C-alpha positions as CSV (number, residue, x, y, z in Angstrom):
1,M,147.4,-42.9,209.4
2,K,146.9,-42.2,213.0
3,K,145.2,-38.6,212.0
4,K,142.8,-39.4,209.6
5,F,141.7,-42.8,211.4
6,L,141.1,-40.5,214.3
7,A,139.3,-37.4,211.9
8,L,137.3,-40.5,210.7
9,V,136.3,-41.3,214.3
10,L,135.7,-37.9,215.7
11,A,133.6,-37.6,212.5
12,G,131.2,-41.0,213.3
13,A,130.9,-39.5,217.0
14,M,129.4,-36.2,215.6
15,S,127.3,-37.9,212.8
16,V,125.9,-40.1,215.5
17,A,125.1,-36.7,217.7
18,V,123.6,-35.4,215.2
19,L,121.0,-37.9,214.8
20,A,120.5,-38.5,218.3
21,G,118.8,-35.0,218.6
22,C,120.1,-31.8,217.4
23,S,118.0,-29.4,216.0
24,D,117.9,-28.6,212.1
25,D,120.7,-25.8,212.9
26,G,122.4,-27.2,215.3
27,A,122.6,-30.5,213.2
28,A,124.4,-27.9,210.4
29,E,126.6,-26.0,212.5
30,T,128.1,-29.4,214.0
31,A,128.5,-30.9,210.7
32,D,130.4,-27.9,209.1
33,S,132.2,-27.9,212.1
34,V,132.7,-31.9,211.4
35,K,133.5,-31.0,207.6
36,A,136.3,-28.1,208.8
37,A,138.0,-30.6,211.4
38,A,138.0,-33.3,208.6
39,D,139.6,-31.3,206.2
40,E,142.4,-29.6,209.1
41,V,142.9,-33.4,209.3
42,V,143.1,-34.2,206.0
43,D,145.8,-31.5,205.1
44,D,147.8,-31.9,207.8
45,A,148.5,-35.6,207.2
46,K,149.1,-34.5,203.4
47,E,151.6,-32.7,205.7
48,V,153.2,-35.1,207.2
49,A,153.4,-37.3,203.9
50,E,154.7,-34.4,202.2
51,D,157.8,-34.2,204.5
52,V,158.3,-38.0,204.8
53,A,158.3,-38.2,201.3
54,E,160.9,-35.2,200.8
55,D,162.7,-37.2,203.4
56,V,163.4,-40.4,201.6
57,A,163.9,-38.2,198.4
58,E,166.7,-37.0,200.2
59,D,168.2,-40.1,201.7
60,V,167.4,-41.5,198.2
61,Q,169.5,-38.8,197.0
62,E,172.5,-39.2,199.6
63,T,172.6,-43.0,199.0
64,A,172.9,-42.8,194.9
65,E,175.8,-40.4,195.5
66,D,177.5,-42.9,198.2
67,V,177.0,-45.5,195.5
68,A,178.2,-43.7,192.9
69,E,181.6,-42.8,195.0
70,D,182.0,-46.1,195.5
71,V,181.8,-47.1,191.8
72,E,184.0,-44.7,190.9
73,E,186.4,-45.6,193.4
74,A,186.7,-49.3,192.3
75,A,186.6,-48.3,188.5
76,D,189.7,-46.7,189.6
77,I,191.4,-50.2,190.4
78,S,194.0,-51.2,188.2
79,F,195.9,-55.2,188.4
80,V,199.2,-55.1,189.5
81,D,200.6,-59.3,189.6
82,G,198.5,-62.8,190.1
83,F,199.3,-66.3,191.0
84,Y,196.7,-69.6,189.8
85,A,197.5,-73.1,190.6
86,N,195.2,-76.0,190.8
87,D,196.1,-79.4,193.5
88,G,195.0,-81.6,190.5
89,N,191.6,-82.7,192.6
90,G,189.7,-80.0,191.9
91,S,190.5,-77.0,194.0
92,D,191.9,-73.5,192.6
93,F,193.8,-71.6,194.4
94,M,194.3,-67.8,192.7
95,I,195.7,-64.3,194.3
96,A,195.2,-61.5,192.8
97,F,196.8,-58.3,193.5
98,Y,195.3,-54.7,192.8
99,E,196.0,-51.0,193.7
100,G,193.6,-48.2,193.2
101,A,192.6,-44.7,194.5
102,A,190.6,-46.3,197.5
103,G,193.9,-48.0,198.5
104,D,195.7,-51.5,197.8
105,V,193.1,-55.0,197.4
106,A,193.7,-58.5,196.7
107,Y,191.7,-60.9,195.5
108,V,192.0,-64.5,197.0
109,N,190.9,-68.4,196.6
110,D,192.6,-70.7,199.2
111,G,190.9,-73.9,197.6
112,T,187.2,-73.1,200.1
113,N,186.9,-69.9,200.4
114,E,187.0,-66.4,198.1
115,V,187.5,-62.7,199.7
116,L,188.0,-59.5,197.9
117,A,188.9,-56.9,200.5
118,E,192.4,-55.0,201.5
119,Y,194.9,-57.7,202.4
120,V,198.1,-58.0,205.2
121,V,201.5,-59.5,203.7
122,E,204.1,-61.4,206.4
123,N,206.6,-63.6,206.2
124,A,206.4,-67.6,206.7
125,T,208.7,-70.1,206.9
126,L,208.0,-73.8,205.6
127,D,209.3,-76.8,207.5
128,D,212.8,-77.2,205.3
129,G,213.5,-73.3,205.2
130,T,212.0,-71.9,202.3
131,E,210.8,-68.3,202.9
132,Y,207.6,-67.5,201.3
133,L,204.9,-64.5,201.6
134,V,201.2,-65.6,203.3
135,V,198.9,-63.3,201.9
136,T,195.4,-62.8,204.6
137,V,191.7,-61.7,203.1
138,G,189.9,-61.6,206.1
139,Q,190.5,-64.5,207.5
140,T,191.5,-66.5,204.5
141,Q,195.0,-66.6,203.9
142,I,197.1,-68.5,200.9
143,G,200.5,-67.5,200.5
144,Y,203.2,-68.1,197.8
145,Y,206.7,-67.6,196.9
146,E,209.2,-66.8,193.6
147,D,211.9,-69.2,192.8
148,G,213.9,-67.3,190.0
149,E,211.3,-68.1,187.0
150,D,208.9,-70.7,189.2
151,I,205.7,-69.4,191.3
152,Y,204.4,-71.4,194.0
153,I,201.3,-71.6,195.7
154,V,201.0,-72.3,199.4
155,D,198.0,-73.3,201.3
156,D,197.0,-73.0,205.1
157,E,198.6,-76.8,205.5
158,G,201.5,-75.8,203.7
159,N,200.9,-78.0,201.0
160,I,203.0,-77.0,197.6
161,Y,201.8,-75.7,194.5
162,A,202.9,-74.9,191.0
163,A,201.3,-72.1,190.3
164,G,201.8,-69.6,186.8
165,R,201.6,-66.0,186.9
166,L,198.5,-64.0,185.2
167,T,198.3,-61.5,183.5
168,E,194.8,-58.5,184.0
169,A,192.6,-60.5,181.4
170,E,193.6,-64.2,182.6
171,A,193.0,-63.4,186.5
172,D,189.5,-61.7,185.3
173,E,188.7,-65.0,183.2
174,I,189.6,-67.0,186.0
175,Y,188.0,-65.5,188.8
176,N,184.7,-65.1,186.9
177,A,184.8,-68.6,186.0
178,L,185.1,-69.5,189.5
179,Q,182.2,-67.6,190.5
C-alpha cells in the first residue's frame, strides 16, 4: 500500500515537471521512465501481496490442523461416572468424569459455576467425621461421597444433598439442559 502511494506521488511529481517545461522528447522520456517506475512498484506490490496471501494460507492451514487434532482428541473422550443433586431451591449440582487420550477431565456444576477441564481430587472430612472426596476443576470445587448404595454431594459450604448416579445419556441430557 505504501509503495502504491509512493508510486502515485512520484508519478504526479514527474507529471508536473513534464507540464512545467520539458521539451517533447524530454517529456516522452520522462513519461516512459515514470511508467516504468510505476510498473515496477505495482509488480513489487503484487509480489508482497502474494507473499502475504501465502503466509495467511499457511497460518490458516496450521490452525485448521490444530483444531482437527483437538476435535479428534475430544472425540476420544468417554464417560466414566457422574452424580447429580438438586437443593430444592433451583440449584443443580453435577459431577461427571470423562477419560480420553488427552487426559482425564471432569464437568462440575457447583450450583453457581460450571467448568469442564482437568481435575484434582482430594480427601476431606465433614464436621461429623464423614470422609468425602473434593473435586477441584479450575477454581470450582464440589465434593461427594458414597454410603453403600446412597450417594451424596457436598457443596463448598458443607451442605449435603442426596444425589443419584448418572448414565452417560443422563449426564449429557442434564448438561445440555443446564446450558
